[in-house]
C-alpha positions as CSV (number, residue, x, y, z in Angstrom):
1,M,-24.5,-11.1,17.7
2,S,-27.5,-11.5,15.3
3,E,-28.9,-8.7,13.2
4,E,-32.0,-8.5,15.5
5,E,-29.8,-8.2,18.6
6,A,-27.6,-5.5,17.0
7,F,-30.8,-3.6,16.0
8,R,-32.2,-3.7,19.5
9,E,-28.8,-2.6,20.9
10,A,-28.6,0.3,18.5
11,K,-32.2,1.4,19.4
12,E,-31.4,1.3,23.1
13,E,-28.2,3.4,22.6
14,L,-30.3,6.0,20.8
15,R,-32.9,5.9,23.5
16,I,-30.2,6.6,26.2
17,R,-29.2,9.6,24.1
18,G,-32.7,10.9,24.0
19,L,-33.2,10.0,20.3
20,E,-35.9,8.0,18.5
21,Y,-34.7,6.0,15.5
22,R,-38.0,6.6,13.6
23,D,-37.3,10.4,13.8
24,I,-33.8,9.9,12.5
25,L,-35.1,7.9,9.5
26,R,-37.8,10.5,8.8
27,E,-35.3,13.4,9.0
28,S,-33.1,11.6,6.6
29,S,-35.9,11.1,4.1
30,E,-37.1,14.7,4.4
31,D,-33.6,16.1,4.0
32,R,-32.7,14.1,0.9
33,S,-34.4,16.4,-1.6
34,K,-32.8,19.4,0.1
35,R,-29.4,17.9,-0.2
36,A,-29.9,17.0,-3.8
37,F,-30.9,20.6,-4.5
38,M,-27.8,21.9,-2.8
39,F,-25.7,19.5,-4.8
40,E,-27.3,20.8,-8.1
41,E,-26.4,24.3,-6.9
42,L,-22.8,23.2,-6.5
43,M,-22.8,21.8,-10.0
44,R,-24.1,25.1,-11.5
45,A,-21.5,27.1,-9.6
46,A,-18.8,24.9,-11.0
47,E,-20.2,25.3,-14.6
48,E,-20.2,29.1,-14.0
49,T,-16.6,28.9,-12.6
50,D,-17.8,30.9,-9.6
51,A,-15.3,30.0,-6.7
52,T,-17.2,32.2,-4.2
53,K,-20.5,30.4,-4.9
54,I,-18.8,27.0,-4.8
55,E,-17.5,27.8,-1.3
56,L,-21.0,28.8,-0.2
57,C,-22.6,25.7,-1.6
58,V,-20.0,23.4,0.0
59,S,-20.5,25.1,3.4
60,K,-24.3,24.3,3.1
61,L,-23.6,20.7,2.2
62,C,-21.1,20.3,5.0
63,A,-23.8,21.4,7.4
64,V,-26.3,18.8,6.4
65,S,-24.4,15.7,5.5
66,S,-21.1,13.8,5.1
67,D,-22.9,11.0,3.2
68,F,-22.6,11.3,-0.6
69,N,-24.6,8.3,-1.7
70,F,-27.5,10.5,-2.8
71,F,-25.3,12.8,-4.9
72,T,-26.2,11.3,-8.3
73,G,-28.6,13.9,-9.7
74,E,-30.0,13.8,-13.2
75,K,-26.7,14.6,-14.9
76,S,-24.5,11.9,-16.4
77,F,-21.5,10.6,-14.5
78,I,-19.2,12.3,-17.0
79,Q,-20.9,15.7,-16.5
80,T,-20.9,15.3,-12.7
81,T,-17.3,14.3,-12.4
82,S,-16.2,17.1,-14.8
83,S,-18.1,19.7,-12.7
84,L,-16.7,18.3,-9.4
85,T,-13.2,18.4,-10.8
86,T,-13.7,22.0,-11.9
87,A,-15.1,22.9,-8.4
88,A,-12.1,21.3,-6.6
89,L,-9.6,23.0,-8.8
90,L,-11.3,26.4,-8.4
91,V,-11.0,26.3,-4.6
92,L,-7.4,25.0,-4.2
93,D,-6.7,27.9,-1.9
94,K,-9.5,26.8,0.4
95,E,-8.3,23.6,2.0
96,E,-11.4,22.5,3.8
97,T,-13.7,23.3,0.9
98,C,-11.4,21.6,-1.6
99,H,-11.1,18.5,0.7
100,F,-14.9,18.2,0.9
101,V,-15.3,18.4,-2.9
102,F,-12.6,15.8,-3.4
103,K,-14.5,13.4,-1.0
104,I,-17.6,13.7,-3.2
105,L,-15.5,13.3,-6.4
106,L,-13.8,10.2,-5.2
107,E,-17.1,8.5,-4.2
108,T,-18.7,9.5,-7.5
109,L,-15.8,8.1,-9.4
110,Q,-15.9,4.8,-7.4
111,R,-19.5,4.3,-8.5
112,S,-18.7,5.0,-12.2
113,N,-18.2,1.3,-13.2
114,V,-14.8,2.0,-14.7
115,M,-15.7,4.5,-17.4
116,V,-12.4,5.2,-19.1
117,D,-13.5,8.6,-20.5
118,I,-14.1,9.8,-17.0
119,W,-10.7,8.8,-15.6
120,D,-8.9,10.1,-18.7
121,D,-10.4,13.6,-18.3
122,V,-10.1,13.8,-14.5
123,S,-6.5,12.5,-14.3
124,K,-5.2,14.9,-17.1
125,R,-6.8,17.9,-15.3
126,L,-5.5,16.9,-11.9
127,L,-2.0,16.2,-13.1
128,S,-1.7,19.6,-15.0
129,N,-2.7,21.3,-11.7
130,M,-0.5,19.3,-9.3
131,G,2.1,22.0,-8.7
132,A,4.3,22.8,-5.7
133,D,1.5,24.4,-3.7
134,V,-0.5,21.1,-3.9
135,L,2.5,18.8,-3.1
136,E,3.4,20.9,-0.1
137,N,-0.1,20.7,1.4
138,G,-0.5,17.3,3.0
139,V,-4.3,17.2,2.9
140,M,-4.6,18.4,-0.7
141,C,-1.8,16.3,-1.9
142,D,-3.4,13.2,-0.4
143,D,-6.8,14.1,-2.0
144,F,-5.1,14.4,-5.5
145,L,-3.2,11.2,-5.1
146,R,-6.2,9.1,-3.8
147,V,-8.2,10.0,-6.9
148,L,-5.3,9.4,-9.2
149,M,-4.6,6.0,-7.5
150,A,-8.2,4.9,-7.9
151,G,-8.0,5.8,-11.6
152,S,-4.7,4.1,-12.2
153,K,-6.0,0.8,-10.8
154,C,-8.7,0.5,-13.4
155,C,-7.7,2.7,-16.3
156,Y,-4.4,1.9,-18.1
157,R,-4.5,5.2,-19.9
158,T,-4.5,7.0,-16.5
159,K,-1.6,4.8,-15.4
160,Q,0.4,5.7,-18.5
161,E,-0.3,9.4,-18.1
162,L,1.0,9.3,-14.5
163,L,4.2,7.7,-15.7
164,E,4.6,10.1,-18.7
165,Y,4.1,13.2,-16.5
166,N,7.1,12.2,-14.5
167,T,4.9,12.0,-11.5
168,L,7.0,9.4,-9.7
169,T,10.1,11.6,-9.6
170,M,8.1,14.5,-8.2
171,L,6.5,12.2,-5.5
172,M,9.9,10.8,-4.5
173,H,11.1,14.3,-3.7
174,V,8.0,14.8,-1.5
175,L,8.8,11.7,0.5
176,A,12.0,13.4,1.7
177,T,9.9,16.0,3.6
178,D,8.5,15.6,7.1
179,W,6.3,12.5,7.3
180,R,2.5,13.0,6.9
181,T,-0.5,11.0,5.8
182,S,0.0,11.9,2.1
183,H,3.3,10.0,2.2
184,I,1.5,6.7,2.8
185,T,-0.7,7.4,-0.3
186,I,2.5,8.2,-2.3
187,C,3.9,4.8,-1.4
188,K,0.7,3.0,-2.4
189,L,0.3,4.9,-5.6
190,T,3.9,4.2,-6.6
191,R,3.5,0.5,-6.0
192,T,0.2,0.6,-8.0
193,L,2.0,2.3,-11.0
194,L,4.9,-0.2,-10.9
195,A,2.6,-3.3,-10.6
196,R,1.4,-5.0,-13.7
197,G,-2.4,-5.0,-13.9
198,Q,-4.6,-7.3,-15.9
199,G,-3.9,-6.7,-19.6
200,D,-1.2,-4.2,-18.8
201,A,2.2,-4.1,-20.4
202,P,5.0,-4.1,-17.7
203,V,6.6,-0.9,-16.9
204,P,10.0,-0.8,-18.8
205,L,12.9,-1.6,-16.6
206,A,14.8,1.4,-17.9
207,R,12.1,3.6,-16.5
208,I,12.4,2.1,-13.0
209,H,16.2,2.2,-13.2
210,E,16.0,5.9,-14.0
211,L,13.8,6.5,-11.0
212,C,15.7,4.3,-8.5
213,D,19.1,5.9,-8.1
214,A,21.5,6.0,-5.1
215,E,19.9,9.2,-3.8
216,L,16.4,7.6,-3.6
217,A,17.8,4.4,-2.0
218,N,19.7,6.4,0.7
219,M,16.7,8.5,1.4
220,L,14.3,5.5,1.8
221,V,16.8,3.7,4.0
222,K,17.3,6.8,6.1
223,I,13.5,7.0,6.7
224,L,13.6,3.3,7.9
225,K,16.5,4.0,10.2
226,D,14.7,7.1,11.6
227,D,11.6,5.0,12.2
228,C,13.6,2.4,14.1
229,E,14.7,5.1,16.5
230,K,11.4,7.1,16.6
231,P,8.5,5.0,15.2
232,L,5.6,6.8,13.5
233,E,2.3,5.0,12.6
234,Y,2.4,3.3,9.2
235,R,5.8,4.9,8.2
236,S,8.1,2.0,8.0
237,E,5.6,-0.4,6.6
238,S,4.7,2.1,3.9
239,I,8.4,2.6,2.9
240,L,9.0,-1.2,3.1
241,Y,6.0,-1.7,0.8
242,L,7.5,0.7,-1.7
243,I,11.0,-0.7,-1.5
244,E,9.7,-4.2,-2.1
245,S,8.1,-3.0,-5.4
246,L,11.4,-1.4,-6.5
247,L,13.7,-4.4,-5.9
248,I,13.2,-5.9,-9.3
249,S,16.7,-6.3,-10.7
250,E,20.3,-7.0,-9.6
251,I,21.2,-3.4,-10.4
252,I,18.6,-1.9,-8.0
253,C,19.3,-4.5,-5.4
254,T,23.0,-3.5,-5.5
255,I,22.1,0.1,-5.1
256,F,20.1,-0.7,-2.0
257,M,22.8,-2.9,-0.6
258,E,25.3,0.0,-0.9
259,A,22.7,2.2,0.9
260,D,22.9,-0.2,3.9
261,A,19.4,-1.5,3.3
262,F,20.3,-5.1,4.1
263,D,21.4,-4.4,7.7
264,C,18.4,-2.2,8.2
265,F,16.1,-5.1,7.1
266,L,17.7,-7.5,9.6
267,R,17.5,-4.8,12.4
268,I,13.7,-4.5,11.8
269,L,13.3,-8.3,11.9
270,A,15.2,-8.4,15.2
271,Q,12.7,-6.0,16.8
272,P,9.1,-6.6,17.8
273,F,7.4,-4.8,14.9
274,S,3.9,-5.2,13.6
275,E,2.7,-8.1,11.4
276,A,2.6,-5.8,8.3
277,Q,6.2,-4.5,8.9
278,T,7.5,-8.1,9.3
279,K,5.6,-9.2,6.1
280,F,7.1,-6.4,4.0
281,T,10.6,-6.7,5.5
282,L,10.6,-10.4,4.6
283,G,9.5,-9.5,1.1
284,C,12.3,-7.0,0.7
285,L,14.9,-9.4,2.1
286,R,13.8,-12.2,-0.2
287,R,14.3,-10.0,-3.2
288,I,17.6,-8.6,-2.2
289,L,18.9,-12.1,-1.7
290,I,19.2,-12.4,-5.5
291,L,22.8,-11.2,-4.9
292,E,25.2,-14.0,-4.1
293,S,27.2,-11.8,-1.7
294,T,24.0,-11.0,0.2
295,R,23.3,-14.7,0.7
296,I,26.7,-15.3,2.3
297,R,26.2,-12.2,4.5
298,F,22.8,-13.3,5.5
299,V,24.2,-16.4,7.2
300,E,27.1,-14.5,8.7
301,S,24.8,-11.9,10.2
302,G,22.6,-14.4,11.9
303,G,19.8,-14.1,9.4
304,V,19.0,-17.9,9.6
305,Q,18.4,-17.7,13.3
306,L,16.3,-14.5,13.0
307,V,14.0,-16.1,10.4
308,N,13.8,-19.4,12.4
309,R,12.6,-17.3,15.4
310,I,9.9,-15.7,13.3
311,L,8.8,-19.1,12.1
312,L,8.5,-20.3,15.7
313,I,6.5,-17.3,17.0
314,T,4.2,-16.7,14.0
315,G,3.2,-20.2,13.2
316,K,-0.5,-19.3,12.8
317,H,0.1,-16.4,10.3
318,H,0.2,-18.4,7.0
319,G,1.3,-15.3,5.0
320,I,4.3,-14.5,7.2
321,V,5.3,-18.2,7.5
322,E,5.3,-18.5,3.7
323,R,7.3,-15.3,3.2
324,A,9.8,-16.3,5.9
325,L,10.3,-19.7,4.2
326,G,10.7,-17.8,0.9
327,V,13.6,-15.9,2.5
328,L,15.3,-19.1,3.5
329,V,14.7,-20.6,0.0
330,A,16.3,-17.5,-1.6
331,A,19.2,-17.6,0.8
332,S,19.8,-21.3,0.4
333,L,20.5,-21.2,-3.3
334,R,24.0,-22.5,-3.8
335,N,24.8,-21.7,-0.2
336,V,26.5,-24.5,1.7
337,H,27.0,-22.3,4.7
338,L,23.3,-21.9,5.3
339,T,22.8,-25.7,5.0
340,E,25.5,-26.2,7.7
341,V,23.7,-23.8,10.0
342,M,20.4,-25.5,9.4
343,V,21.8,-28.9,10.2
344,H,24.0,-27.8,13.1
345,E,21.2,-25.8,14.9
346,Q,18.5,-28.4,14.1
347,H,16.3,-25.9,12.2
348,F,15.0,-28.8,10.1
349,D,13.0,-29.7,13.2
350,T,11.1,-26.4,12.8
351,L,10.7,-27.1,9.1
352,M,9.2,-30.6,9.5
353,D,6.9,-29.3,12.3
354,L,5.6,-26.6,9.9
355,M,4.9,-29.2,7.3
356,R,2.8,-31.2,9.7
357,K,1.0,-28.2,11.1
358,H,0.2,-26.7,7.7
359,K,-0.4,-29.8,5.7
360,D,-3.4,-28.1,3.8
361,E,-1.4,-25.0,3.0
362,G,0.0,-25.6,-0.5
363,G,2.2,-22.4,-0.5
364,I,3.9,-23.4,2.8
365,Q,4.4,-27.0,1.7
366,R,5.9,-25.8,-1.6
367,Q,8.4,-23.5,0.1
368,C,9.5,-26.2,2.6
369,C,10.1,-28.6,-0.3
370,M,12.1,-26.0,-2.2
371,L,14.2,-25.3,0.9
372,I,15.0,-29.0,1.4
373,R,15.8,-29.3,-2.3
374,N,18.2,-26.4,-2.2
375,C,19.9,-27.7,0.9
376,T,20.4,-31.2,-0.5
377,A,21.7,-29.7,-3.7
378,S,24.6,-28.1,-1.8
379,G,26.4,-31.5,-2.0
380,A,28.6,-31.8,1.1
381,Q,25.6,-31.8,3.5
382,I,23.3,-34.0,1.4
383,V,23.7,-37.1,3.7
384,K,23.1,-35.1,6.9
385,V,20.0,-33.3,5.4
386,R,18.4,-36.6,4.2
387,R,19.2,-38.3,7.5
388,T,17.7,-35.4,9.5
389,C,14.5,-35.3,7.5
390,R,14.1,-39.1,7.6
391,E,14.6,-39.2,11.4
392,I,12.0,-36.4,11.9
């Protein structure tokens, strides 16, 4: 649909509802100065630390708009964000009011062009006020974490403060409670903190080992098992997303193996889950296959057949195909049993077919070549592998 057609369709929809688009544009223009005045009142109330007045100002703003693009005012970004943070912290006992202020704060911060001074001030104040009452409130916890996550992505000092405040340990305890939207944000924030950003120093392994103990592994695997029985939207993919970021060493992989994570991953792959769940499960499986005992168990548990089935039914999803091949590459390292299964069940047919179909996809081609290399390196099956590939 062209822009002109979309415009005509929107006008017709408004006409059916008894509205005229010119009136809407005129109202928006007329209300802009009124909204800006209300916003300035909110800033003054925050500077005066008057919680009652803040609540009144927010109720007025809620009534006129949910669009915050005009909330710039004449004050600097630093002054504005400082006042908004103050306003949010003063009305923590008023969930709806606090949530609205956080919405404005987040949008304002996202327009700040990565000013480190802003994030440093905001994150310190939020962290010092993130007590049990905030963590137990799903909406408020989510608001706090979304602002902190935005800061940690672009401000290394904010990221360091989150790690130093022992935030991750607190958040992992929250994950053990009944699942809610804030848990999804916890998983995303944790992954952001563990990931290495541009110019960042990597998070020390000792810090992650300290965080990732048997209790945490058992808790995360239990959530996955519960979701297999009673799925909740975004739950398993959020937990899988988190686990993938934790599986960074043999020590942690062993902890998750002992928590029965491996069988849980295979169970998820065997069921018709979403594309995201499949993608993250394959990522977890590829990492845990660093353990030699896991590579043997992968073959014995029918893992080769499971991954081959995924390759056959998701041929168009390049990301999943590459990850599935990555699992086979990891599992084939010094694993003659996998090579035997690949040859015996003619899985090299699938492999060669993928190479033909995705001849312009460098990642897929690379994974296929690495898999063939690992299989031929197993020795006993080298002649069969070469003959199979040559015949195809």
